[in-house]
C-alpha positions, 0 to 999 in steps of 0.5 A: 763902072770905071775902077782903078787899074790896080783893081784888075788883078787875080788877088783882088778878084779872089777877095771880091768873090769871097766877100760876095759869096760870104755876104750872100750866104750871110744874108740868106741865113739871116733871112732864114733865122727870122722864119725858122725856129730850128735855127735858134740855137747857140751855134747858129748865132756864132756861125752867122755873127762871128764866123761869116763876118770873119771870112767876109773881112778876110775876102775884103782884105784881099782886095787892097792887098792885090791892089798894092801888089799890082802897083808895086809890080808896075813901079818895078817896071815888070808890067801888070800881072797877066790874066790866065787865058781860057779858050773854051773852044779848045777841048783841053781848056773846056775839059779843064774848066769842067773838072775845075768847076765840078771839083770845086763844087764837091770840095766846097760841099764836103768842106762845108759839111765837114767844117760844120760837123767839126764845129758842132762836135767841138761843142758836144758832150763827148768832146768836152768829156773825153778829149782830155780824158784824165783831166775831165774824167771826174766831171764827165763821169759825174755828169752822166749820173746827174739830173742834167745828163741830157743837157749839153755842157755848152748850154750851161758853160757857154749859153747863147751868143758869140761873146761868151763863146769867145770867152770860153774858147780863149779860156779853153786855149789856156786849158789845152796848153795846161793839159799838154804841159801837165800844168793843170791843178788836181783837183780842178778848183771850184767854183769856176771863175767868171762863170756865166750868170745863172740868170742867163743859163739856169733860168732858161729852163727854171723859172724862179717866179713860178716856184712856189709852195713846198716839195715833199722829199724822202731821205732814206738812210741806213745805220752803221749797225749789224742790221743796217737798220733803215732810217727814213726822214720825210721832209716838206721843203719850203721851196717858196718863191720870189715873186711878190705879185703872186704872194710867194716872196717867201721860202728858200727861193726868196733869195732869188733876186726877185722880191729881194736882192741878196749880196755877200762877201766870202772870206775864201775862194770856195765861198764856204765862209760868208761873214758879210751879207747885204739884203735889199728889199726891191719893193721898199728899197730898204737895205740891211747889212748882216755881219757874223758877230763871231768873226766879222770883216774889218772896214778895210776888208769890206772896202777892198771886196766886191760883193757877189750877187747871190744866184742859183749857183751859190746853193745849187753849186753841184747841179751837174757834177754830183760827187756822192760821199761813201755814206750817200753812195752806199745808202743808194745801193742799199735802197735799190737792192744792189747791196743786200741789206741782210748781209750783217754790217755791210753798210759799215764795211762798204763805207769803210772800204770805199773811203779808204785811201787808194793810189789808183782806180785799179788799186781801189777796185782790188782793195774794196774786194779784198776788204769786204771778202776777207772780213766775211771769210775770216769773221763770219764764215757762215755768211761767206759760205751761204751768201757768196753770190750776194757778197760778190754783188755787193763788192761789184756795187761798192766798186761801181760806187767808187768808180762813179764818185772817187777819182784818185788820178785827179785827187777828186772826191766828195770832200773836194766838191761839197754841195751847198744845197742842204747842211747834212755833210757840208755847211751849205745853208748854214754859212749864213743861217747859224744865228751868228749874222746880225744887223746893226739894229739887232735883227738876226738871220734865222737859224730855225729849222722850220724856216726851210722845212717841216719834218712830216715823218721819221724813224725806222720800221719799228718806231716810225712816227708821223705828223701833219704839215701844220704840227710837224715833228721835232727832229729825233736823232737815230742814235741817242746823242742827248741834246748835242744835235741842237748845239752841233751842226750835222756837217760837223759830225757827218763827213760822208763817212761813218761818224 
């Protein structure tokens, strides 16, 4: 095939070789992707559809660059570039070629494996959590104690496909700059901006259409008295579902944009105030707008805002980075026996020690030990003498609870990252379900406790009461506060520490 003379130069030849090999490799991998299920992962697609095309383009670009350079050489009267002469009949040339080919094969193999491993490691949990240790320590630590500890960071923060991978890497480039120049916020603000829709990440494993019925949950608390009295509440959570075809368009997961589409406008970046809610019935097309009558948005604010479609993350906003409050963390330690419940007043003392403000982790560990040991040594010397081993275990458990949930270097703790899946120590569900949201025709968003759960049993060991699912129980506060619990939200008193 006759080609322009300028094509015959080393640079163009190199470009053609790179393009040919890359194209051949891409075609092979594309064919394998149709027959091997193992290749269906977020990284293979990025390599095949993003990395290889970039290399192919670079190879093709070398061809015209070489042609232009060759023409310039001829224009300047220097003559064409000479090809290197290789004479395989000469032992020296022959040995040099063999060494070059063998070395090239080894180099390509090693660099190929290394490049893949480096790329794979850059998406690993260890890389995400430990490369910028101080910055990501809260996220990495809480992730390891979460229900999603076996799900990689990239599976949720990036997901499949090249487009979100590119967005994540562009965002990551600024994060690297912010870390190197110490310009990152403390704590890192949430919710994460431009997070991939939950339908493309969470719902790869969780299938809302198949959620139905209820789930029984037991919440075990310990009171702030000398006996550390246990108080248990058994709830039937009305999970429900969102698929009208299955007759399950009810319960909590009614919000999941299947039978109905729920949109809202938040007044703040943290989405803790939702004064405007719009519900669209997907079956009938009926649209209902609810406004918080105690503090409604103006027409100008509504026009300027962009409503957000509610998804999993609006309620399950802490699925992998769970920051337990001192109250929750110490309850957990008592429940699993890490803290001896027979130590008088240990719940109250442990929460106080954990919640105290400390300037550093080391200061906190030392301070927790001092607070607990000093209290028993000075005020309960007989307990200090007889139960010293159990006291040391309690100190260690409180220190561990602190190290797993409070991070002074990043100013990160439970109050900075509340969970919206409930309403015990943060407003959560009650952002919309306080009874203040009303439509133009007078219909209110329900504030009934029974809309989401039924109390099956509650109380301590001495006064435990139970009921059937059909009957349920009226909530009974463990401490006598009369009827105040009807008028004040749980979260208004319970801040994660002793009320």
